[in-house]
C-alpha positions in Angstrom: 0.0 0.0 0.0 1.7 3.2 -1.1 0.9 6.7 0.3 1.8 8.9 -2.6 -1.6 10.2 -3.5 -1.5 13.5 -1.7 -1.3 16.5 -4.1 1.5 19.0 -3.5 2.7 22.2 -5.1 6.5 21.8 -5.5 6.8 25.6 -5.7 6.6 25.7 -1.9 10.0 23.9 -1.6 12.9 26.3 -2.1 15.1 23.8 -3.9 12.6 23.7 -6.9 13.2 27.3 -7.6 16.4 26.1 -9.4 14.2 24.5 -12.1 12.7 26.1 -15.1 8.8 26.4 -15.5 9.0 23.7 -18.2 10.9 21.3 -15.9 8.4 22.0 -13.0 5.5 21.3 -15.4 6.9 17.9 -16.2 7.0 16.7 -12.6 4.5 13.9 -11.6 6.1 12.8 -8.3 8.8 14.4 -6.1 10.7 14.0 -2.9 12.9 16.6 -1.1 15.5 15.2 1.2 19.1 15.8 2.5 20.4 17.3 5.7 19.3 20.8 4.7 16.4 19.8 2.4 18.8 20.5 -0.4 18.5 17.4 -2.5 15.5 16.2 -4.6 14.4 13.4 -6.8 11.5 13.7 -9.2 9.7 11.6 -11.7 8.2 13.0 -14.9 4.9 12.2 -16.7 7.1 10.1 -19.1 8.4 8.1 -16.1 11.9 9.5 -16.4 13.8 9.9 -13.1 15.9 13.0 -12.3 18.0 14.0 -9.3 19.6 17.3 -8.4 21.0 19.1 -5.3 23.5 21.3 -3.5 26.4 20.2 -1.2 25.4 16.5 -1.5 27.4 13.7 -0.2 26.7 10.5 -2.1 23.0 10.4 -2.3 22.1 11.4 -5.8 23.0 8.0 -7.2 24.7 9.5 -10.3 27.9 7.6 -9.7 30.2 10.7 -9.4 29.4 12.1 -6.0 29.1 15.6 -7.5 26.5 18.2 -6.5 24.5 19.2 -9.5 22.2 22.3 -9.8 21.2 21.0 -13.3 18.9 17.9 -13.0 20.7 14.6 -14.0 18.8 11.6 -15.3 19.1 8.3 -13.4 18.9 6.0 -16.4 18.9 2.9 -14.2 15.5 3.9 -12.8 13.8 5.4 -15.9 10.6 3.5 -16.8 10.6 1.5 -13.6 7.4 3.1 -12.2 8.7 4.1 -8.7 5.8 3.7 -6.2 7.5 4.3 -2.8 10.8 6.1 -1.8 12.5 6.8 1.4 15.9 8.0 2.6 18.1 8.0 5.7 20.5 10.5 7.2 23.7 8.5 6.3 22.5 9.4 3.7 21.0 6.4 1.9 18.0 6.0 -0.4 15.7 3.0 -0.8 12.8 2.7 -3.2 10.5 0.2 -4.7 8.7 -0.1 -8.1 5.2 -1.0 -9.0 6.6 -4.4 -10.0 7.8 -4.9 -6.4 11.5 -4.6 -7.0 13.7 -2.7 -4.4 16.7 -0.5 -5.3 19.1 1.3 -2.9 22.2 3.4 -2.9 24.2 5.7 -0.7 25.9 5.3 2.8 26.2 1.7 3.8 28.3 1.7 7.0 25.6 -0.4 8.8 24.6 -2.4 5.7 21.4 -0.3 5.4 21.5 -1.0 1.6 20.8 -4.6 2.5 23.4 -6.1 0.2 25.4 -8.0 2.9 28.4 -5.6 2.7 29.3 -2.2 4.2 30.5 -0.8 0.8 29.0 2.5 -0.2 26.6 2.4 -3.2 27.1 5.3 -5.6 24.5 4.1 -8.1 21.1 2.4 -7.7 21.5 -1.3 -7.2 18.7 -3.9 -6.7 18.4 -5.2 -3.2 18.7 -9.0 -3.6 18.7 -11.7 -0.9 15.4 -13.0 0.5 13.4 -9.9 -0.7 13.7 -11.1 -4.3 11.1 -13.7 -3.7 8.7 -11.1 -2.3 6.9 -8.4 -4.1 7.6 -5.2 -2.1 4.9 -2.5 -2.0 6.4 0.1 0.4 9.8 1.0 1.9 10.8 3.2 4.8 14.2 4.4 6.1 15.3 5.5 9.5 18.5 7.3 10.1 20.6 4.2 9.5 18.1 1.4 9.1 15.7 0.3 6.3 12.4 -1.5 6.3 10.3 -3.0 3.5 6.7 -4.2 3.4 5.7 -7.1 1.2 2.5 -7.5 -0.8 1.3 -10.1 1.6 1.7 -7.9 4.7 5.1 -9.1 6.0 7.7 -6.6 7.3 11.5 -6.9 6.7 14.3 -4.8 8.2 18.0 -4.4 7.8 20.9 -2.1 8.8 21.6 -0.5 12.2 19.7 -2.0 15.2 21.3 -0.5 18.3 18.0 0.6 19.7 15.9 -2.4 18.5 14.5 -0.4 15.5 14.4 -3.5 13.3 11.9 -5.2 15.7 13.8 -8.5 15.8 13.9 -8.9 19.6 17.6 -8.0 19.9 19.9 -5.1 19.1 22.4 -6.7 16.7 22.8 -5.0 13.3 21.4 -6.9 10.3 23.4 -7.2 7.0 20.5 -8.4 4.9 16.7 -8.2 5.0 15.2 -10.1 8.0 11.5 -10.7 8.6 10.0 -9.2 11.8 8.9 -12.6 13.1 6.9 -11.1 16.1 4.3 -9.7 13.6 3.8 -13.2 12.0 0.0 -13.7 11.4 -0.6 -9.9 11.5 -1.3 -8.3 8.1 0.6 -4.9 7.9 -0.7 -2.2 5.5 1.8 0.5 6.1 5.2 1.2 7.6 7.1 4.4 8.6 10.5 5.0 10.2 11.6 7.8 12.5 15.3 8.5 13.3 15.7 5.2 15.3 12.2 3.9 15.7 9.6 2.1 13.4 5.8 2.2 13.2 3.5 -0.4 11.5 -0.2 -0.2 10.8 -2.3 -3.4 10.5 -5.3 -4.0 8.2 -7.5 -3.8 11.3 -6.4 -0.2 12.0 -4.1 -1.2 14.9 -0.8 0.5 15.5 2.5 -1.1 16.5 5.8 0.6 17.4 9.4 -0.5 18.3 12.9 0.9 18.7 14.2 4.0 20.4 11.9 5.8 22.8 14.0 8.5 24.5 11.4 11.2 23.6 8.3 9.0 23.9 8.2 8.5 20.1 6.8 5.0 20.5 3.7 6.4 22.3 3.8 3.8 25.0 3.4 6.3 27.9 7.1 5.8 29.0 10.6 6.3 27.6 11.8 2.7 27.5 13.2 1.3 24.2 11.4 -1.7 22.7 13.3 -4.4 20.9 10.0 -6.0 19.6 6.7 -4.6 18.3 4.3 -3.3 21.0 0.7 -2.3 20.3 -0.1 1.4 20.8 -3.5 2.4 22.1 -5.4 5.1 20.2 -8.6 5.8 22.2 -10.6 3.1 20.3 -10.2 5.1 17.1 -9.2 3.1 14.0 -5.9 4.4 12.5 -5.8 4.8 8.7 -2.4 6.4 8.2 0.9 6.6 10.1 3.9 8.9 9.5 7.5 9.4 10.7 10.6 10.9 9.3 14.3 9.9 9.5 15.3 13.4 10.6 12.9 13.5 13.6 12.1 11.6 16.8 8.4 12.3 16.1 5.5 10.0 15.2 2.1 10.9 13.7 -1.2 9.1 12.9 -4.5 9.9 11.2 -7.7 8.2 12.4 -10.8 7.2 10.4 -12.6 10.3 11.6 -9.8 12.5 10.1 -8.1 13.4 13.4 -4.3 13.8 13.4 -2.3 12.7 16.5 1.4 13.3 17.2 3.8 12.2 19.9 7.6 12.1 20.6 9.9 15.1 20.3 7.8 18.2 19.8 9.7 21.5 20.0 12.0 20.2 22.8 9.1 18.6 24.7 8.7 14.8 25.1 5.1 13.8 24.4 4.9 10.1 25.5 1.3 9.4 24.5 -0.5 10.2 21.2 -1.7 13.8 21.4 -4.6 15.2 19.4 -3.6 18.1 17.1 -5.4 20.7 14.9 -3.6 19.5 11.8 -5.6 18.3 8.8 -2.9 15.8 7.5 0.2 14.0 8.8 2.4 15.9 6.3 1.7 19.2 8.3 3.1 17.6 11.4 6.5 17.3 9.7 6.3 20.6 7.8 6.0 22.2 11.3 8.1 20.0 13.5 10.8 18.3 11.4 14.2 20.1 10.9 14.8 20.5 8.1 11.3 20.5 6.6 11.8 17.5 4.3 9.1 15.3 2.7 8.6 12.1 4.7 7.2 10.3 1.6 7.1 10.5 -2.2 4.4 13.0 -3.1 2.3 13.2 -6.2 2.1 16.5 -8.1 -1.1 17.0 -10.1 -1.5 20.4 -11.8 -4.8 22.1 -10.8 -6.3 22.1 -14.3 -6.1 18.3 -14.5 -8.7 15.9 -13.1 -8.8 12.2 -14.0 -12.2 10.7 -15.2 -12.6 9.2 -11.7 -11.9 12.5 -9.9 -14.3 14.3 -12.2 -17.1 11.8 -11.5 -16.5 12.0 -7.7 -16.8 15.8 -7.9 -20.1 15.7 -9.7 -21.9 13.3 -7.3 -25.0 15.0 -5.7 -24.3 18.2 -7.7 -27.5 20.2 -8.4 -25.8 22.2 -11.1 -25.2 19.3 -13.5 -27.7 16.6 -12.4 -30.8 15.6 -14.5 -32.5 13.4 -11.9 -33.3 13.5 -8.1 -34.0 10.7 -5.7 -36.1 11.6 -2.7 -35.4 9.4 0.3 -36.7 10.1 3.9 -37.7 13.6 2.6 -34.1 14.4 1.4 -32.9 14.8 -2.2 -29.9 13.2 -3.8 -28.9 14.7 -7.2 -27.6 12.3 -9.9 -27.0 11.8 -13.6 -29.0 9.3 -15.5 -26.2 8.5 -17.9 -23.8 7.6 -15.1 -26.4 5.4 -13.4 -27.1 3.6 -16.7 -23.4 3.0 -17.4 -22.6 1.8 -13.8 -25.6 -0.2 -12.8 -27.8 -2.8 -14.6 -30.8 -2.1 -12.4 -30.9 1.6 -13.6 -30.1 0.6 -17.2 -33.4 -1.4 -17.1 -35.2 1.2 -15.1 -34.6 3.9 -17.7 -35.9 1.9 -20.7 -38.5 4.2 -22.3 -41.4 1.9 -21.4 -40.8 2.3 -17.6 -42.5 5.3 -15.9 -39.3 6.3 -14.1 -37.7 7.3 -17.4 -39.9 10.3 -17.7 -39.7 11.4 -14.0 -37.4 14.1 -12.6 -37.9 12.9 -9.0 -37.9 9.2 -8.0 -39.3 8.3 -4.5 -37.5 5.6 -2.6 -39.2 4.1 0.4 -37.6 0.6 0.9 -34.2 1.9 2.0 -33.0 4.6 4.4 -31.3 7.9 3.3 -27.8 7.0 4.5 -28.0 3.6 2.7 -29.3 4.9 -0.6 -27.0 7.8 -0.6 -24.0 5.5 0.0 -25.1 3.3 -2.8 -25.4 6.1 -5.3 -22.1 7.6 -4.1 -20.5 4.1 -4.7 -21.6 4.3 -8.3 -19.6 7.5 -8.7 -16.6 6.6 -6.5 -16.2 2.8 -6.3 -15.9 3.1 -2.5 -18.2 2.9 0.5 -17.9 4.8 3.8 -20.5 3.5 6.2 -20.6 2.1 9.8 -21.2 -1.7 9.9 -24.9 -1.3 11.1 -25.7 0.8 7.9 -23.6 -1.5 5.8 -26.1 -4.2 6.6 -28.8 -2.1 4.9 -26.5 -1.6 1.9 -25.9 -5.3 1.8 -29.6 -5.8 1.4 -29.7 -3.2 -1.4 -26.7 -4.8 -3.1 -28.4 -8.2 -2.9 -31.7 -6.9 -4.4 -29.9 -4.9 -7.2 -27.5 -7.9 -7.9 -24.4 -5.7 -7.3 -21.9 -8.5 -6.4 -18.8 -6.3 -5.9 -20.8 -4.0 -3.6 -21.9 -7.0 -1.6 -18.3 -8.0 -1.0 -17.4 -4.4 0.0 -20.2 -4.4 2.5 -19.2 -7.7 3.9 -15.7 -6.4 4.3 -16.9 -3.3 6.3 -19.0 -5.5 8.5 -16.2 -8.0 9.2 -13.9 -5.1 10.2 -16.6 -3.5 12.4 -17.9 -6.5 14.3 -18.1 -6.2 18.1 -19.5 -8.1 21.0 -22.5 -5.7 21.1 -23.4 -5.9 17.4 -22.3 -9.5 16.6 -25.8 -11.2 16.8 -27.5 -8.3 14.8 -24.9 -8.8 12.1 -25.3 -12.6 12.2 -29.1 -12.3 11.8 -28.6 -9.8 8.9 -26.1 -12.1 7.2 -28.7 -15.0 7.4 -31.4 -12.7 6.1 -29.4 -11.6 3.0 -27.9 -15.0 2.2 -24.3 -13.7 2.7 -22.8 -17.1 3.5 -19.2 -16.3 4.2 -20.3 -13.3 6.3 -22.7 -15.6 8.2 -19.8 -18.0 8.9 -17.5 -15.1 10.0 -20.2 -13.7 12.4 -21.0 -17.2 13.7 -17.3 -17.9 14.5 -17.0 -14.5 16.2 -20.1 -15.3 18.4 -18.8 -18.7 19.3 -15.4 -17.3 20.2 -17.0 -14.7 22.5 -19.9 -16.8 23.6 -20.2 -15.7 27.2 -20.1 -12.0 26.4 -22.4 -12.0 23.3 -25.1 -14.0 25.1 -25.4 -11.1 27.6 -26.2 -8.5 24.9 -29.6 -7.1 23.9 -29.1 -8.4 20.4 -28.9 -12.0 21.6 -32.2 -11.7 23.5 -33.9 -10.1 20.4 -33.0 -13.1 18.1 -36.0 -14.9 16.7 -36.7 -18.4 17.8 -35.7 -20.5 14.7 -32.5 -18.6 14.2 -31.6 -19.0 17.9 -32.2 -22.7 17.8 -30.1 -23.1 14.7 -27.3 -21.1 16.3 -27.4 -23.3 19.5 -27.4 -26.5 17.5 -24.5 -25.3 15.2 -22.5 -24.0 18.2 -22.9 -27.3 20.1 -21.4 -29.2 17.1 -18.4 -26.9 17.3 -17.9 -27.9 21.0 -19.1 -24.5 22.3 -20.8 -26.3 25.2 -18.4 -28.8 26.7 -20.9 -31.3 28.3 
């Protein structure tokens, strides 16, 4: 999972004033790094890769260790479709491509290039060893350590480990990539590295941290280093993004509700637990608190006059200016476009045949679904995504079933699986049975059996209808839920 979708105006970064307007216009992705934010790498719309910088050491990868105000092309990386890039303060650079290959160059005194030696790398070289058999989707660098995340959610680390920043349970340096065994069985979606600590985010929105903790940057509530991953509590809020930067002892996270937390070293203070900020995004934390203000990730640059087809569609959902049809649900209107609905959904394609009454109407009344559910469905047709709590996702599952929208059914089931709790488990199980969602039913059933004592105390359990309750008890007893 890469995090390079945020849009940025490179003009805000002083180093880019060295480029001509034509060069700036060609940039698709960029990253500013270096001890004084004085080096940069950028990728053009043609997938060519350029580097430039002032007073650089060996981190431009051009092979000659020379600073260059004029951008130099890195031929070895052109056409490789770089998807994630990170850098350390040695300095060293590690990146991965859309094909899952990993390249590295720069300082290698602690084998942070992962090639089994301590020889400096002056040009990009593919990181071999055991990462070759894994497709890598994201990389992160601390000051002198490197981490990589594989497609199947495993985390690997190599390089300096004096503070336990590799998460291997010891503090011995690692010459080649080694899997973080303590996270076996946990699916990691994102990784981030601070100066000497590492953060990992799971597919369930849980946060793990390990390594140096002198400033409270692990968020554990104390300042003890951790040699293995520990889970960090975030006030029951699901985390959707984490951030850290090699030049800072600071950590940040964004939650599902859009709140941004930070902890660690903040203007000389040690914040030892996640602290709620007023920031809108994690990038702002490092723009304000990292010195120098470098980019902690590869950022996308989209010029304002350009919107993709998908972005344009998203923008026009529920737009009264351009719509030619309204749905009224629970007394509220949702503005849509007939053409979009016909293209995206078989149900509407049939509905708008000329012999249906609906084809002539400007307002269509909906009474069998609630407003949040129907709105989420129409928005899904414009955006391909769903943002609903599990209880509403049940209603959307009903709609998806009756409209034969199989992909939407799967999305709803995914939301419900992620949002199941002791309190709502039996309601979700009943709904899964009602809407013939077999694998969801199996999932809810297993959850109820695993938490049998607690779920049988809930209101939802006592509201279950007779036949379903009998069926549940019979099935649970076959699984050995009742020992005698």
